N, C-alpha and C positions, 0 to 999 in steps of 0.2 A: 322747503323741498317742492319741486314742481309737481303739479298734478296732471300735466299733459302726458299723453301716451307717446313714448318715443317712436320714431320712425323705424319700421321694420319692413321686410319684404311683404308681410301681410297687412301692413298699415302704412300705405304710401301718402298719407295726408300732408306730411312735411317733406318738401323737396328743396333742393338747392337751386332751383330754376332762377329765382330773382337774383341770387348772389352771382350766379354764372353770367346772367345777362348783363348785369352791371359791371362785373369784373372783366368781361371780354368785349364790352361794348366799343372799345377803342379800335377793334379790328376793322370795322366798316369805316370809321373815321380815318384810320391810317391808310387804308386802301384809297380813299378819296384824295387825301393829302398827297400821296405818292403820285397819283394820276395828275394832279395839279402841277406838282414839281416837275414831272416828266414832260408836261405840255400835251397830254393826250387830247384834251378838249380843244385846244387851239389848233392842233393838227387836224382833227376831225371837223372843225368849223370850215376848213378849206373845202373838204369833200369827204363823203363816206369812203372808208377804205377796207380792203380785205385784210385778214389777219397778218399775212406775210408782209404786205406793204406798210401797215401801221407799225409792225415790229421793226422793220428796217428803218423807217423814218425816225422812230424814237431811239434807235440804236440799242434795242433790247435783245437779250439772248432769247432765242426761239423756244427754249425749253419751258419756261413758265409764262410766256407772254399771253397765250390763249387763255390760260387759267386766270391771269390778272384781268384781262379784258372781260371775261365771263363773270368774274366777281363784280365788276362795275355794272354789268348788265343786271345781275341779281340784286344789286343795291339800287337799281333804278336810275343810274347815272349815264348809262349808254343803252342803245337799242342795237339788236343784232338780227339780221335777216340772212339766213344761210351763213355765209362766211364774211358778211360785210357789216362793219360796225359804224354807227353814226351817233352823234350827240342826241340827247333828248332836247326838247324845246328849252327847258330850264338850263341845262348845262351849256347849250349853245349860246344862250343869252348872257349867263352870268360867269362862265368859266373859260371863255375865249379871251386870252390876254390882249387881243387886238380890239376889243369892244370897250366903249366907255362904261359899260355896265359890269365890267369884270370885278368879281368879289374874291377871287382867289388869293390876292395879296393879303387881305384881311385874315383869311383862314391860315395862311402861312405864318403870319405874325403871331396869331394865337398859338399855333403849333410850337413856334420857337419859344414863346413865353412859358408854355407847359414844360418843354424840355429843360429850360433854365430853372424852373421851379423845382423839378426833380433834382437837378444838379445842386441847387441851393440846399435842398434837404440833405443830400449826401455830404455836402460841405459841413453843415451843422453837426452831423453825427461824427464826421472825421475830426472836427475841431474839438468836440467834447471828449473824444477818445484818445486823441494823440496830437493835437495841436496843428498848427499851420503846415508843418512838414508833411503830415498825413494828407492834407488836401492837395499839396503840390505833387505828391506821389500818385494821387488818383488820376490826374489828367495833366496834359501839357497845355491846357487852355491859357491863352495870354491874358484873359480877363478874370476878374475876381468872381467869387461866388455870387449868384444872384441874377442880375440883369444880363441880357444878351449884349455882345459887343456891338459897337456902332457899325462895324463892317457887316455883321450878319443881318442887321436890320436894314442897312442901306442896299443890300443885294436883293431884296424882295421887290418883285414887280407889283406896283400899285395899280388901282383901277385906271383904265384908259391906256394901259400899256406903258406907262412911264415908270421909271425906277427911282 
């Protein structure tokens, strides 16, 4: 039996903070990866832009665009002065697809691999519970459980703007 005092409103020594930070830590990462996929940093490398102009160039719906850009500001990936967004020095150097120092492709491959690992785990559970037909019912993916298809890997832009 544990001798620790349980957490109560009068005894807040135990908190879920570390669990929540770890469990929700992907939110910032997903925001960054979405910006890379959309080409936010490449567009802003050309010149700083107002919210409406950046939204239009990226073909985003205006409803959530400002919140998305402001999330990137909060994460330290963009700077904003009044209504004008610009890259930070780091994002300009490493996340502009047109520069030889581009690292976004590596981050996109890592994202794809994690997505596929999640899919592989789902496949294992489905196979253990209902066989291959259960896996086929889960998704219409043309490739098997596990690694990304060659098409998805080949579509990623690599450093220096090549694909």
